[in-house]
N, C-alpha and C positions, 0 to 999 in steps of 0.2 A: 407203129408209133401213132399216137392219137394226133388229131389236128391241133389241139391246144398245146400239147407238149412240143410238137414240131415248131409252131409259131414262137413259143417262148425261147426255144433253143436257137432258132434262126435270128431272133431279135433279142440279144442278150442283155441290153440295158433295160432294167426293170425298175419301176418306181414302187416302193413298198410303203403302204399307208397303214398306220396304226392309230389307236386312240392314245393320245399323249397322256402323260402323268397328270396333266392339268385338265384332262377330259376334252381337249381340243384336238383336231386332226394334226397328224405329224407324218410327213412324207420325206423319204430319202431314196437316193439311187442305190441299187445293188447291181452287180454285174457278174454274178456267178450263180449258176443254177446246175444242180446235179439231179439226175433222175435215176432211180433204182426201184425195180419192182412196181412201177406205176406211181411211185411217190415222188413228189417234187420237193427237193431239199434246198435250203439256203443256209448260209453260215454268218455269224456275227461274233463280236467280242462280248463276253459276259459282263464286261465293265461298261458297255455302251447303253445309252438311253433306250434304244430300240429293244434291247434285251429286257430291260426293266418294264417297258411298256407291254411287251408281249407276255411277260410273266403275270402282270396285273390284269390284262385283258387280252386274251389270245386271238381276238377277232382281227383279221388281216385282209387287206385287199392289195393286189399287185396288178400293175398296168405295164404292158409292153407295146411299143409302137414300131411298125414297119416304116422307116423313114422314106422308103421309095414309093409306097402306095398310100401312106397315111392311114392304113388300116391299123386297128389296135385290138388287143385282148385285155379284158378285165377278169382277173382270177380272184375269187372270193373264197375264204375258208377260215380255218382256225389253225394257229401255229401250235405244233406239238414238239417240244424239245426232246431230243434223244441223246443218250450217251453211247450209242452203238459205235464201238471202236472200229469195226470193219468199214462202216459207212464213212466215218470220219477220215480214215486212211484213203479210201477211194476218192473222197472229195478232194483231199490234199493232192492226190496223184493227178486228178483232173485239173487242179489249179495250183501249181507249184508256187506261184506268186503269193497265194494266200498262206501257204505253209511258211513262207519266208516271213510274212508279217506276224504270224502267230507261232513263233518258234517255241514258246511256252504253250503247248497245246491245251493246257488246263484252262486257259483264258478263252478258248474257242468254243462257241456254242452252236450246235447244229439243230435246225428245226425243219420239219416237213409240214406241208399244208394238208390238213385233215379236212374231209368233207368238201373237196374242191368243187367249185362251180365256175365255169368259164363262159364268157359272152364275147362274141366277135362283133366288132363295130366297123362300119365302113361309111364313107360319105355318100356312097351310091346305093346303099341297100339298108333295110331295117336291121336292127340288132338281132342276132340269133345265138342260141345256146350251142356250144360245141363240146365235143368229148375231150376228156382229160385222161 
């Protein structure tokens, strides 16, 4: 497992930043990450603003913080939506609470981060690129 994916999984509260519909920054928390074949997946409702923002402009940035060390990772890439039923079922199996929320699975949209780049930040060292 790569250093970046391990950090993201160990620190599951992520802040997802998008370009808002009004072209201003928009940030919200996500707390579910699924990794399959080296791809990092997140899910949301296709009725939510974040979905509309990513459809309009797929540029996305995700931050995760280790509250014990105050180290953090910034993940930058492009959101690509997928209708892969197998991945969706695996995501729901990993997060049964999400499946309860999206009982009508047609309203659930799954996306992965394409062309991911990750940077590790610490108060005690300069930033460094890490593997995803």
